[in-house]
C-alpha positions as CSV (number, residue, x, y, z in Angstrom):
1,M,0.1,0.1,0.2
2,E,1.3,3.6,-0.9
3,D,2.0,5.8,2.2
4,K,0.4,8.7,0.2
5,V,-2.9,6.7,0.3
6,L,-2.8,5.6,3.9
7,A,-1.6,9.2,4.6
8,H,-5.3,10.6,3.1
9,Y,-7.3,7.9,5.4
10,L,-5.6,9.2,8.8
11,E,-6.8,12.9,7.5
12,F,-10.2,13.7,9.1
13,G,-12.7,15.0,7.0
14,L,-15.8,17.7,7.9
15,F,-17.8,14.8,9.2
16,T,-15.1,12.7,10.8
17,Y,-13.4,15.4,12.8
18,P,-13.8,15.3,16.2
19,G,-12.9,18.8,17.3
20,L,-12.0,19.4,20.8
21,Y,-12.8,15.6,21.5
22,E,-9.6,14.2,19.7
23,D,-7.8,13.5,23.0
24,Y,-10.7,11.9,24.4
25,L,-11.1,9.3,21.7
26,K,-7.4,8.3,22.0
27,T,-8.6,7.0,25.6
28,L,-11.2,4.5,24.2
29,P,-10.4,0.8,23.7
30,D,-7.5,0.1,21.3
31,N,-9.0,-3.4,20.8
32,V,-11.6,-2.9,17.9
33,Q,-14.6,-5.2,18.8
34,E,-14.3,-3.7,22.7
35,L,-14.6,-0.3,20.6
36,G,-17.4,-1.5,18.4
37,L,-19.3,-2.9,21.2
38,L,-19.0,0.3,23.2
39,L,-20.3,2.5,20.3
40,R,-23.1,0.0,19.8
41,K,-24.2,0.0,23.5
42,N,-24.8,4.1,22.9
43,F,-26.8,4.0,19.8
44,I,-30.3,2.8,19.0
45,H,-31.1,2.5,15.1
46,R,-34.2,4.1,14.2
47,T,-35.8,0.8,12.9
48,T,-35.0,-0.8,16.4
49,L,-36.7,2.3,18.0
50,D,-39.9,1.7,15.5
51,A,-40.1,-1.7,16.2
52,G,-39.9,-2.0,19.8
53,N,-38.9,-5.0,21.8
54,I,-39.6,-7.5,18.7
55,G,-37.5,-8.7,16.1
56,T,-33.9,-8.4,16.3
57,N,-34.6,-6.8,19.8
58,A,-36.7,-9.4,21.1
59,D,-34.1,-10.1,23.5
60,L,-33.6,-6.4,24.4
61,K,-29.9,-6.2,23.5
62,Y,-30.5,-2.5,22.5
63,G,-32.1,-1.9,25.5
64,D,-36.2,-1.5,26.7
65,M,-37.6,0.8,23.7
66,T,-40.7,1.3,26.0
67,K,-38.2,3.5,28.1
68,V,-37.3,5.7,25.4
69,P,-39.3,8.9,25.7
70,W,-42.2,9.0,23.6
71,Y,-40.9,12.0,21.6
72,R,-37.6,11.0,20.3
73,Q,-37.2,10.9,16.8
74,A,-34.4,10.0,14.3
75,E,-31.5,12.2,15.1
76,D,-29.7,11.6,11.8
77,D,-29.9,15.0,10.2
78,N,-29.5,16.9,13.8
79,L,-26.0,15.3,14.4
80,A,-24.2,14.8,11.1
81,T,-20.7,15.1,12.6
82,T,-18.6,13.3,15.0
83,A,-18.2,16.9,17.2
84,A,-22.0,16.9,16.9
85,M,-22.4,13.2,18.4
86,L,-19.7,13.6,21.0
87,A,-21.2,16.8,22.2
88,E,-24.5,15.3,22.4
89,F,-23.3,12.2,24.4
90,F,-21.7,14.1,26.9
91,H,-25.0,16.2,27.2
92,R,-27.1,13.5,28.0
93,D,-24.4,11.3,30.1
94,Q,-21.3,13.3,31.5
95,K,-19.4,10.0,31.0
96,G,-19.5,10.1,27.2
97,L,-19.6,6.9,25.7
98,T,-20.4,4.4,28.4
99,M,-21.4,0.7,28.8
100,E,-23.6,2.1,30.9
101,R,-25.7,4.8,29.3
102,K,-29.4,4.7,29.9
103,V,-31.5,3.5,27.2
104,E,-33.5,6.7,27.2
105,D,-29.9,8.6,26.7
106,K,-28.7,6.9,23.7
107,L,-28.6,8.5,20.1
108,V,-31.2,7.6,17.7
109,L,-28.9,7.1,14.6
110,T,-28.5,4.8,11.2
111,C,-25.1,3.0,9.9
112,R,-23.9,6.4,8.3
113,Y,-23.4,7.8,11.9
114,V,-22.1,4.6,13.6
115,S,-19.3,4.1,10.6
116,I,-18.1,7.6,11.1
117,L,-17.8,7.6,14.9
118,M,-15.6,4.4,14.0
119,A,-13.4,5.7,11.5
120,S,-13.0,9.1,13.4
121,I,-11.7,7.1,16.8
122,L,-9.4,5.2,14.6
123,K,-8.0,8.2,12.8
124,A,-7.3,9.7,16.2
125,K,-5.3,6.6,17.2
126,K,-3.6,7.0,14.1
127,I,-4.8,4.1,12.2
128,P,-5.8,4.4,8.7
129,A,-9.8,4.2,8.5
130,R,-12.3,5.1,5.6
131,V,-16.2,4.6,5.7
132,R,-17.6,2.8,2.8
133,A,-21.3,3.0,1.3
134,G,-22.9,-0.4,-0.4
135,F,-25.5,-2.9,0.4
136,A,-25.7,-5.7,3.0
137,G,-27.3,-9.3,2.0
138,Y,-26.0,-11.1,5.1
139,F,-28.3,-10.7,7.8
140,E,-30.3,-13.6,9.0
141,G,-33.6,-13.8,7.0
142,Q,-32.8,-11.2,4.2
143,K,-33.7,-12.3,0.5
144,V,-32.3,-8.8,-1.0
145,A,-29.1,-6.4,-0.2
146,W,-30.1,-3.4,1.7
147,D,-28.2,0.2,1.4
148,H,-25.7,0.0,4.2
149,W,-22.3,2.0,5.7
150,I,-19.5,0.1,7.2
151,T,-15.8,0.9,8.3
152,Q,-12.6,-0.2,6.9
153,Y,-9.3,0.1,8.5
154,W,-5.7,-0.7,8.0
155,N,-4.0,-3.7,9.3
156,K,-0.5,-2.8,9.5
157,T,0.9,-6.0,10.7
158,E,-1.6,-8.1,7.9
159,Q,-1.0,-5.4,5.2
160,R,-4.7,-5.6,4.2
161,W,-7.7,-3.3,4.9
162,I,-10.1,-5.1,7.1
163,T,-14.2,-4.5,6.7
164,M,-16.4,-4.2,9.8
165,D,-19.7,-3.6,10.6
166,V,-20.2,-2.2,13.8
167,D,-24.0,-1.1,13.3
168,G,-25.2,-4.6,12.6
169,S,-22.4,-6.3,14.7
170,L,-24.8,-7.7,17.3
171,H,-27.4,-9.4,14.7
172,R,-26.6,-13.1,13.8
173,T,-24.7,-13.6,10.5
174,G,-22.7,-16.7,11.0
175,F,-19.1,-14.7,10.6
176,N,-17.1,-12.2,12.2
177,M,-18.2,-8.8,11.6
178,Y,-15.1,-7.3,12.5
179,D,-13.6,-8.7,9.7
180,I,-16.2,-9.5,7.1
181,P,-14.8,-12.1,4.6
182,E,-14.5,-10.7,1.2
183,G,-17.5,-11.3,-1.1
184,L,-20.3,-10.7,1.7
185,F,-20.6,-7.1,1.5
186,D,-21.9,-5.8,-2.1
187,W,-19.4,-2.9,-2.9
188,S,-21.6,-0.4,-4.8
189,A,-19.2,0.0,-7.6
190,D,-19.8,-4.2,-8.3
191,A,-23.3,-3.4,-7.9
192,W,-23.5,-0.7,-10.8
193,L,-21.5,-2.7,-13.4
194,A,-23.2,-5.9,-12.4
195,V,-26.4,-4.4,-13.2
196,R,-25.3,-2.4,-15.8
197,E,-24.6,-5.6,-17.7
198,G,-27.8,-7.0,-17.4
199,G,-27.9,-8.3,-13.5
200,N,-31.0,-8.2,-11.3
201,G,-31.2,-4.5,-9.9
202,D,-34.4,-5.5,-7.9
203,Y,-32.0,-7.3,-5.4
204,F,-30.3,-3.9,-4.5
205,N,-32.6,-2.1,-1.9
206,N,-32.8,0.8,0.1
207,A,-35.1,2.1,3.2
208,G,-36.8,4.6,1.6
209,G,-38.6,1.6,-0.7
210,F,-36.3,2.3,-3.8
211,K,-34.7,-0.4,-5.7
212,G,-32.7,-0.8,-8.9
213,L,-30.2,1.4,-10.5
214,I,-31.1,4.6,-9.0
215,T,-30.6,3.1,-5.5
216,I,-27.1,1.7,-6.7
217,A,-26.4,5.0,-8.0
218,W,-26.9,7.0,-4.3
219,Q,-24.8,4.4,-2.7
220,L,-22.1,4.6,-5.5
221,F,-21.7,8.4,-5.2
222,Y,-21.8,8.2,-1.4
223,D,-18.9,5.8,-1.5
224,F,-16.9,7.8,-3.6
225,H,-17.5,10.8,-1.4
226,C,-16.6,8.4,1.5
227,L,-13.5,7.7,-0.5
228,M,-12.2,11.1,-0.6
229,N,-13.2,11.5,3.5
230,S,-16.2,13.3,2.9
231,E,-19.0,11.0,4.2
232,I,-22.2,13.2,2.8
233,L,-25.7,13.2,4.2
234,Y,-28.2,10.9,2.7
235,L,-29.9,14.2,1.6
236,H,-27.4,15.2,-0.7
237,H,-26.7,13.8,-4.3
238,P,-25.3,15.0,-7.3
239,E,-27.5,16.3,-9.6
240,L,-27.7,13.6,-12.3
241,A,-28.5,11.0,-9.4
242,M,-31.2,13.0,-8.2
243,L,-34.7,11.4,-8.2
244,Q,-36.1,13.5,-11.0
245,N,-33.3,13.8,-12.9
246,F,-31.5,10.3,-13.2
247,P,-33.8,8.7,-15.7
248,K,-32.8,11.7,-18.2
249,N,-29.1,10.5,-18.2
250,S,-27.9,9.7,-21.5
251,E,-25.9,6.6,-22.2
252,D,-23.0,8.2,-22.6
253,K,-23.5,9.8,-19.0
254,L,-24.0,6.2,-17.6
255,K,-21.1,5.3,-19.2
256,E,-19.0,8.0,-17.5
257,I,-20.6,6.6,-14.5
258,D,-19.3,3.1,-15.2
259,E,-15.9,4.4,-15.3
260,L,-16.0,5.9,-12.2
261,A,-17.3,2.5,-10.8
262,R,-14.6,0.7,-12.5
263,F,-12.0,2.9,-10.6
264,M,-13.6,2.3,-7.5
265,K,-13.5,-1.7,-7.8
266,N,-9.8,-1.2,-6.9
267,P,-9.8,2.1,-5.4
268,D,-6.3,2.2,-3.9
269,E,-4.7,1.2,-6.9
270,N,-6.9,3.5,-9.2
271,F,-6.5,6.3,-5.9
272,E,-4.6,9.0,-7.9
273,K,-7.4,8.7,-10.7
274,L,-10.3,9.2,-8.4
275,Q,-8.7,12.1,-6.7
276,S,-8.3,13.5,-10.4
277,I,-11.9,13.2,-10.9
278,W,-12.9,14.7,-7.5
279,D,-10.7,17.7,-8.1
280,T,-12.0,18.3,-11.9
281,K,-15.4,16.5,-12.4
282,K,-17.8,19.1,-10.8
283,E,-21.2,17.1,-11.7
284,F,-20.0,14.0,-9.4
285,R,-18.6,16.3,-6.7
286,L,-21.2,19.1,-6.4
287,L,-24.1,18.2,-4.3
288,K,-27.9,19.2,-4.5
289,G,-30.6,18.8,-1.5
290,A,-32.1,20.1,1.3
291,L,-30.5,23.8,1.4
292,L,-28.0,23.1,-1.3
């Protein structure tokens, strides 16, 4: 692995920058699984809150949802950055990240946020890390792959990226969620190219009720921005990937996205090419949505 690539993933971005909490992050567990469990004990996923004490939470491993205040809603749009999440953790409990956090004081956030915080902590500990956006079809009982965000970190000893799913780590999957075997997580670039070549687009779904190529396009551009240390909000897309615009893309434009996806299949090998696209191709970098 080239030093410049690893140096890039040691850098904080807008969303992973911990601000005045950087020294605090260095005090957290060094063991990745201990750290992941600590993070998971401080979050509630919005679907868990909605479902209550059934399904994956029938054993109350995420806490008793009846104790969560009735007015608590998903907080994704309010706590977009690591610094914001950490501030609210301390606001609700002065111990910060703690295994003893009361369920009523947990943050209601989804996989993007868990992945960002995990990457931020690893960067603070001088471990190269990056957030990735793609699809997970490995949870028990699933017949399709759902949009999902995870974290990778560089293992210096083994000289490889290790892929882990902290958000889903308490679910049953039959493998180590802190070292996901190759081929189980569907990278967005692979999904895009497979469907463009005639694969089943309906296999790839998102929580908003969409499936197919547009859903993959959203994950592809999320992942591209993540590779550039910019873990953008769900609300934001390049203009050509917005719901009303995507069907209008010409075949030539889709082929440009094909090229991006081919580079993203091997992001370290093609790092300079991806950076060049990031620095020059405005329509892949500039975003629309919400107030943008």
